[in-house]
C-alpha positions in Angstrom: 53.5 107.4 98.5 51.0 110.3 97.3 48.3 108.6 97.0 48.3 107.5 100.5 48.6 110.5 102.1 45.8 112.1 99.7 43.6 108.9 100.7 44.8 109.8 104.6 43.8 113.5 103.8 40.5 112.8 102.9 39.6 110.5 105.4 40.7 113.0 108.0 38.1 115.7 106.2 35.5 112.9 106.1 35.3 111.6 109.7 36.5 114.6 111.8 34.5 117.5 111.6 36.7 121.1 111.5 36.4 122.1 115.3 37.4 118.2 115.8 40.5 118.6 113.6 41.4 122.1 114.7 41.5 120.6 118.7 44.0 117.9 117.4 46.1 120.1 115.0 46.6 122.8 118.2 47.0 120.0 120.7 49.7 118.8 118.7 51.3 121.4 118.0 51.4 123.0 121.9 53.0 119.7 122.4 55.5 119.8 120.1 56.5 123.3 121.5 56.4 122.8 125.1 57.2 119.0 125.8 60.3 117.2 125.8 58.4 114.2 124.5 57.0 116.2 122.0 53.4 114.1 122.9 50.3 115.8 124.1 49.2 114.7 128.0 45.3 113.7 128.9 45.2 116.8 130.7 46.3 119.2 127.6 44.1 117.1 125.7 41.0 117.5 128.1 42.2 121.7 128.0 42.2 121.6 124.2 38.9 119.8 123.8 37.1 122.1 126.3 38.8 125.5 124.7 37.2 124.4 121.1 34.0 123.2 122.8 34.5 119.3 121.9 34.2 116.2 123.9 37.5 115.2 125.4 37.7 112.1 125.3 37.5 111.8 121.4 40.4 114.1 121.1 42.3 112.2 124.1 42.3 108.8 121.5 43.5 110.9 118.8 47.2 110.4 120.7 46.2 106.6 122.4 44.4 107.4 125.6 41.1 106.4 126.0 39.2 106.8 129.2 37.0 104.2 131.2 34.1 105.1 133.9 34.9 102.7 136.9 33.4 103.8 140.5 32.4 107.5 139.2 36.2 108.2 138.1 37.7 108.1 135.2 41.0 106.0 134.1 43.2 107.0 131.4 44.7 104.0 129.6 47.4 105.1 127.1 46.4 102.5 124.4 49.5 103.6 122.0 52.7 104.2 124.8 51.6 101.8 127.8 51.4 98.2 129.0 48.0 98.0 128.0 47.7 96.2 124.4 45.4 98.7 122.1 42.7 96.1 121.3 42.1 95.5 125.0 42.3 99.5 125.9 39.8 99.9 122.7 37.1 97.3 124.1 35.6 99.8 126.3 36.3 103.0 124.2 33.0 104.8 122.7 32.8 104.7 119.2 34.2 108.2 118.4 37.3 107.5 120.3 37.6 103.6 118.4 37.7 105.9 115.4 39.7 108.7 116.5 42.2 106.2 117.6 42.2 103.6 114.5 43.2 106.6 112.6 46.0 107.5 114.7 46.9 103.6 114.2 46.8 104.1 110.6 49.0 107.0 110.4 51.1 105.6 112.8 51.7 102.7 110.7 51.6 104.8 107.0 54.8 105.1 107.2 56.5 102.0 107.6 54.2 100.4 105.4 55.2 102.8 102.5 59.1 102.5 103.3 58.9 99.0 103.2 57.0 98.6 99.8 
């Protein structure tokens, strides 16, 4: 299990720059302290992204939220907890959104994969 955690940490550092990582951690910690479900909302992701000066769509994707442009508006889909399969939601994602969502999905799968071995 330690090897998996080390690989995960190395991937996190290689895939995401320090500001993105800091915004991700801050947004997650804020949600853990302020929300009953302990999970950020799209709006809190966008707020933290603005605070850190990073793309909101990338930060939101860390938490499963994928934004799609439709008629000049952004429609947000919850690819992790919503009714739309993550594969379908990911099809319209930018490359950075897909990387962040994929990383989050890997993190979510890690405990069950390690625990089942």
